[in-house]
N, C-alpha and C positions, 0 to 999 in steps of 0.2 A: 869920448864923444860918443854920443847914441845916434843912430841913423836908421831909416826904414830897410826893411828886409827886402833884398832884390832876389828873384828867382835865381841867380847864379850861386845865392848864399845856401839854399836849401840842402845841397849834398855836405857841405861843410858842418851846417848845423845838426845835422843828424850823425854824422861821424863824432862830433864833439859830445853830443848826447849819449851816445852809444859807447863812450869810454867807460870802462868798468868801474873807476872810482866816482864817475858823474852818476851812473846807474845805480851804485851802492848807496848814494847819497839822497836818491830820488825816490818818490813815492810809487813809481812804476819802474821796477828793475830789470824787465826782460829787455832783450835787444830789439831795437825798433827797426821794422823793415822798410823798405822805400815805398811800399804801398800805403802801409800805415801811417809813415810821415806824410805822404801826400794828402791822405784823407785828413789828418789833423791840420795841415796848413789850409786846405781848403774850408774847412769848418772856422778855423781862427780868423782868416780873412773875412768871412762873412760875419762875424760876431762883434758887434758893435762895443761889446763890454770887454773886450780883449784888445790887447796891442803887443806885438812882439818887435824889439828892436835888436839891433846888431850893435855890440859895443867894439869900438874900434881904439886899440892901444897903439901908439906910435904909428898911427896912419894905416894899422892893418888890422882886419878883422880878427876879433880875440875871444868873444863871447856873446851871448844871447840873455836878454833882459826880458821877462814877460811881466805884463801888468793884466790881471783878470778881475772880474767882478768890478769893473771901472763905474763910478758913479761920479756926481759932481763934487763930492767930499772925499772920497776914500777907493782904495784899490788894495788887492793883495798882489805882491810881487814875487818874482823867483829869478833865478839866474843859473847859468852854467858857463864854464869857461873852456877855451881850447887848452887842455891840461898839457897835452903833448907838446905843441908848438911853443907855449909860454914857459914850460920847463926846459926845454931845448935851449931857448934863448935868454934863460936866466930871469925871465919878466915876471913869472907867475905872481909873486906878492904885490909888487906894484900894479900889476893889471888887475888883481883882484881887489885892490884898495880902490883904484881908480874907476872900476865897474860900479863898486857900492856907492861911491861919491855921485858918479854920474847918474845912477839910478834915482838916488834922492833927489838931487838936483833938478832932474827931469819930472820927477812926482810933483814936486813942490812949486815947480816953475810952468813949464808948458802945460801939464796935465792941470795944473790948478788945484790940486788936492790938499787936505787939510789933514788927512791922516793915511799913513802907509801901513800895512799889515803884511805879515809873513809866516811862514810856518817852516820849521826845520826838525829833522829827527834829534832828539835828544842827544844821542850818542856822537853828535856831529859837532863836538865842542869848538873845533877850529871857527866854523861859520858863526856859532853863537857868539864867540868873543869878538869877532869881526863886526857882528851887528851891535853888540854894546859898545864897542868902541865908537861906532857913529850915533850913538845915543838910542838905539832901540830897547825898549823894556820888555822881558818877557811878562806876558800877561795871563798865560793860561798853559794847560797841558791837556792833552787827551790820548787816548790808545787808538791807533788808527791801523786797519788792515792793510800790510804792504806786501801784494802777491802772496797772501794766504799767512802772512807771519803777523801778528800783533807787535807793532812797534810804539814807543812813546813819541810823542810829538810836542814840541813847545811852540805856542804861538807868541809871536812879538808884533809890537806896534811903536810906531815913531809919528809924533805929532809935530806937524809945522813949526808950532811955536817953540818946540824943544831943540831945534836945529840952530 
């Protein structure tokens, strides 16, 4: 299930995002301060082309789904999970699959999109495999500066008619 972010979600969202493995798989790898996170949230809430949701797994907050560049037809999405909590409970793989499914259903349902796009570091093979499992097609690649280091990025796309 995806739901709106509540103010009391913000500290856990930042903690999840600052997990070393989440940072390593992200396009911004530094640890995010409380002030930086608050500024990001204020800008995000004011941006009509962005939507951030909490993913709940077994009735507990377990991850974050972001949609950006929202238009009437498409958006780019991303996500991260509560790695510590889900690994401790043994639910990481189920939650990861559940989040991907919920994000796709939300994009093609309530958001009314016809195309969902994403980007993933080329070295992040587990995420690339999961995306392929759900029908995403790798449609391009480019080199991106990630905190001063050039990294290979793969672009993905899923069309509603292919779900």
